[in-house]
C-alpha positions as CSV (number, residue, x, y, z in Angstrom):
1,M,-6.8,69.2,-39.5
2,V,-8.9,72.3,-40.0
3,M,-12.7,72.0,-39.1
4,P,-14.8,71.8,-41.4
5,G,-16.3,75.1,-40.4
6,A,-13.3,77.1,-39.8
7,S,-13.2,80.5,-41.5
8,I,-10.1,82.5,-42.6
9,G,-11.1,85.1,-39.7
10,A,-10.2,82.6,-37.2
11,S,-6.8,82.0,-36.7
12,L,-5.3,79.5,-38.3
13,S,-1.8,78.8,-40.5
14,T,-0.8,80.2,-43.7
15,K,-1.3,77.2,-45.2
16,E,-4.7,76.4,-44.1
17,A,-5.7,80.1,-44.7
18,L,-4.8,79.3,-48.3
19,V,-7.1,75.8,-48.9
20,I,-10.2,77.5,-47.1
21,A,-9.0,80.7,-49.2
22,A,-9.4,78.7,-52.0
23,E,-12.1,76.6,-51.9
24,R,-14.0,78.9,-51.9
25,L,-13.1,81.1,-55.5
26,F,-12.9,77.7,-57.3
27,A,-16.0,77.0,-56.5
28,R,-17.0,80.6,-57.4
29,H,-15.1,80.8,-60.5
30,G,-13.6,77.5,-61.8
31,I,-10.3,75.8,-61.3
32,D,-9.3,77.6,-63.7
33,G,-10.8,80.3,-63.8
34,V,-8.4,81.7,-60.5
35,S,-4.8,82.6,-60.0
36,I,-2.3,82.3,-57.8
37,R,-2.5,86.7,-57.0
38,Q,-6.5,86.3,-55.6
39,I,-5.8,82.8,-53.5
40,L,-2.8,84.9,-51.9
41,Q,-5.4,88.2,-51.5
42,E,-8.2,86.3,-50.1
43,A,-6.4,84.3,-47.7
44,G,-4.7,87.8,-47.3
45,V,-1.0,86.5,-47.3
46,A,1.9,88.9,-48.3
47,N,3.9,86.1,-49.0
48,N,3.4,85.9,-53.4
49,S,5.5,81.9,-52.9
50,A,3.4,80.3,-50.7
51,V,1.8,79.0,-52.6
52,Q,4.3,76.5,-54.4
53,Y,6.1,76.7,-50.6
54,H,2.9,74.8,-49.4
55,F,1.6,73.0,-51.8
56,E,4.8,73.1,-55.3
57,S,1.1,74.2,-57.5
58,K,-2.3,74.4,-58.1
59,A,-2.6,70.4,-58.6
60,G,-1.5,70.4,-55.2
61,L,-3.4,72.6,-53.9
62,V,-6.6,71.5,-55.3
63,R,-5.4,68.8,-53.3
64,A,-5.2,69.9,-49.8
65,I,-9.1,70.7,-50.6
66,V,-9.4,67.5,-50.4
67,D,-7.6,66.5,-48.0
68,H,-8.3,69.1,-45.9
69,R,-12.1,67.3,-45.5
70,A,-11.5,64.0,-45.7
71,P,-10.7,63.1,-42.1
72,Y,-14.3,65.1,-41.4
73,L,-16.4,62.5,-44.4
74,D,-14.0,59.4,-43.4
75,E,-14.7,59.6,-39.4
76,R,-18.9,60.9,-39.6
77,R,-18.8,57.4,-42.3
78,R,-16.9,55.0,-40.7
79,L,-20.3,56.2,-37.4
80,L,-23.2,56.1,-39.4
81,W,-21.9,52.8,-41.8
82,A,-21.6,51.1,-38.1
83,Q,-24.9,52.4,-36.4
84,A,-26.5,51.1,-40.2
85,P,-28.9,48.0,-40.0
86,A,-27.1,45.0,-41.7
87,G,-29.1,45.1,-45.9
88,D,-30.8,48.4,-44.9
89,L,-30.0,50.0,-48.2
90,R,-31.9,52.6,-46.9
91,A,-29.8,53.4,-44.1
92,G,-26.2,52.1,-46.5
93,V,-26.9,55.4,-48.7
94,E,-28.0,57.6,-45.8
95,A,-24.5,56.4,-44.1
96,H,-22.5,57.7,-48.2
97,F,-24.6,60.2,-48.4
98,L,-25.5,62.1,-45.7
99,P,-22.5,63.9,-44.7
100,L,-22.0,65.1,-48.2
101,V,-25.5,66.6,-47.0
102,E,-23.7,68.1,-43.7
103,L,-20.7,69.8,-45.3
104,A,-23.5,71.3,-47.5
105,E,-25.2,73.3,-44.5
106,L,-21.8,75.0,-42.7
107,A,-21.4,78.3,-42.4
108,E,-18.6,78.5,-44.4
109,S,-18.2,75.3,-47.1
110,H,-17.7,75.8,-50.3
111,Y,-16.6,71.9,-51.2
112,M,-19.6,71.1,-53.3
113,T,-20.3,73.1,-55.4
114,F,-15.7,72.8,-56.0
115,L,-16.4,69.5,-56.2
116,E,-18.3,70.4,-59.2
117,Q,-15.9,72.1,-60.8
118,L,-13.7,69.9,-61.0
119,A,-16.0,67.2,-62.1
120,L,-17.2,69.6,-64.3
121,R,-13.0,70.4,-65.4
122,P,-12.2,71.1,-69.5
123,T,-9.3,68.7,-69.7
124,A,-8.5,65.8,-71.4
125,E,-8.3,64.0,-68.2
126,D,-11.2,62.4,-66.8
127,P,-12.6,64.0,-64.4
128,F,-12.0,61.6,-62.5
129,E,-9.2,60.6,-62.9
130,Q,-8.2,64.3,-61.3
131,I,-8.8,63.0,-58.0
132,P,-6.3,61.2,-55.5
133,A,-6.4,57.6,-55.4
134,D,-7.3,57.7,-52.1
135,V,-10.5,58.8,-53.0
136,R,-11.0,57.2,-56.2
137,S,-10.2,54.1,-53.0
138,R,-13.5,55.6,-51.3
139,Y,-15.6,55.4,-54.3
140,H,-15.0,52.1,-55.4
141,D,-16.1,51.0,-51.2
142,Y,-18.8,52.8,-51.9
143,E,-19.7,51.7,-55.2
144,Q,-19.4,47.8,-53.3
145,R,-21.1,48.4,-50.3
146,I,-24.3,49.4,-51.9
147,G,-23.5,47.7,-54.6
148,A,-24.2,44.4,-52.6
149,L,-27.4,45.5,-51.6
150,I,-28.8,45.5,-54.6
151,P,-27.8,41.9,-56.5
152,S,-31.2,42.6,-58.7
153,V,-29.7,45.3,-60.1
154,P,-27.7,43.5,-63.1
155,E,-24.7,44.5,-64.2
156,P,-23.2,46.9,-66.3
157,V,-26.5,48.7,-65.2
158,R,-25.7,48.8,-61.4
159,T,-22.4,50.5,-61.7
160,R,-23.9,53.3,-64.2
161,R,-26.7,53.9,-61.8
162,L,-24.2,54.3,-58.4
163,L,-23.0,56.4,-61.1
164,H,-25.5,58.6,-61.6
165,A,-26.3,58.5,-57.4
166,S,-22.9,60.1,-56.3
167,S,-23.6,62.4,-59.2
168,L,-27.1,63.0,-58.9
169,S,-25.9,63.7,-54.7
170,L,-23.2,66.3,-55.7
171,H,-25.7,68.4,-57.6
172,V,-28.3,68.4,-55.1
173,C,-26.1,69.8,-52.7
174,A,-24.1,71.7,-54.5
175,A,-26.8,73.3,-55.5
176,R,-27.8,73.3,-51.9
177,E,-24.5,75.5,-51.0
178,R,-25.0,77.9,-52.9
179,A,-28.8,78.9,-52.4
180,R,-27.7,79.2,-49.0
181,Q,-24.3,81.3,-49.2
182,R,-27.0,83.4,-51.4
183,A,-29.6,83.8,-48.3
184,D,-32.4,81.8,-49.7
185,E,-35.5,80.7,-48.5
186,Q,-34.8,76.9,-48.2
187,V,-36.4,73.6,-47.7
188,P,-35.9,72.4,-43.7
189,L,-33.5,70.0,-43.5
190,A,-34.4,66.8,-42.5
191,V,-37.0,67.4,-45.7
192,H,-34.1,68.2,-47.5
193,V,-32.5,65.1,-46.5
194,N,-35.2,62.1,-46.8
195,E,-36.5,63.4,-50.2
196,L,-32.6,62.9,-51.4
197,L,-32.8,59.8,-50.1
198,D,-35.7,58.8,-52.2
199,L,-34.1,60.2,-55.3
200,L,-31.0,58.1,-54.6
201,I,-33.2,54.9,-53.7
202,G,-35.5,55.7,-57.2
203,V,-32.4,55.6,-58.9
204,L,-31.0,52.9,-58.3
205,T,-33.9,50.8,-57.7
206,A,-35.4,51.1,-60.4
207,E,-36.8,48.8,-62.8
208,V,-34.8,47.8,-65.7
209,S,-37.4,47.2,-68.1
210,A,-37.5,45.2,-70.7
211,K,-36.5,47.7,-73.4
212,T,-32.9,49.0,-71.5
213,R,-32.5,45.4,-72.1
214,A,-33.3,44.8,-74.9
215,A,-30.7,47.0,-76.0
216,L,-27.8,46.2,-73.6
217,A,-27.9,42.6,-75.4
218,N,-28.0,44.4,-79.0
219,T,-25.1,46.0,-78.0
220,Q,-23.2,43.1,-75.9
221,G,-24.2,40.6,-79.0
222,A,-22.9,43.9,-81.1
223,R,-19.1,43.5,-78.6
224,G,-19.2,40.1,-79.2
225,R,-19.7,39.7,-82.5
226,R,-16.1,42.1,-83.8
């Protein structure tokens, strides 16, 4: 596993160099806007068959980028959840989302923008289905853990809010990641983290209005009459 802050200039294997180069190029130009040849050039790899040898295809390389970052995120989340007081929504939200914020702060990371590009990729397949099954299972773990902390929010509103919170975090972190790469002036990290947590908790716990409840009831009634 490559440590999250590793750069192509470090002593990396060919496989590791390709993963880091692909993450950067996919983030900048989109997954379908980058050729295998460009990835090889970015990684400084002369063997034209290297991507096929190590990953079989571009899809395999996309999966490898996710696998490259997953151990860091999994371990950090495990530690934060272990420290989170039971029933504390803010601590739970922080345990899940803070590792993403931290990753976006790393000098060589383009991961959040890469994920954004993956989610926006124009395919006939649901973007969520493009993500490896084990990563999708981690999302379901997030749904269960955080969902259990907002029992007052009825279904299906709760499920949609969890998805909106995840999407909001992705776009906020990707925007900061890009701003860091441009060397734009940014608010201090502590302010960024706490403002993001405020936003996420607001999304998750906002009152379900009478109009929303009525619209849900009408929708459910219409389905029942079919």
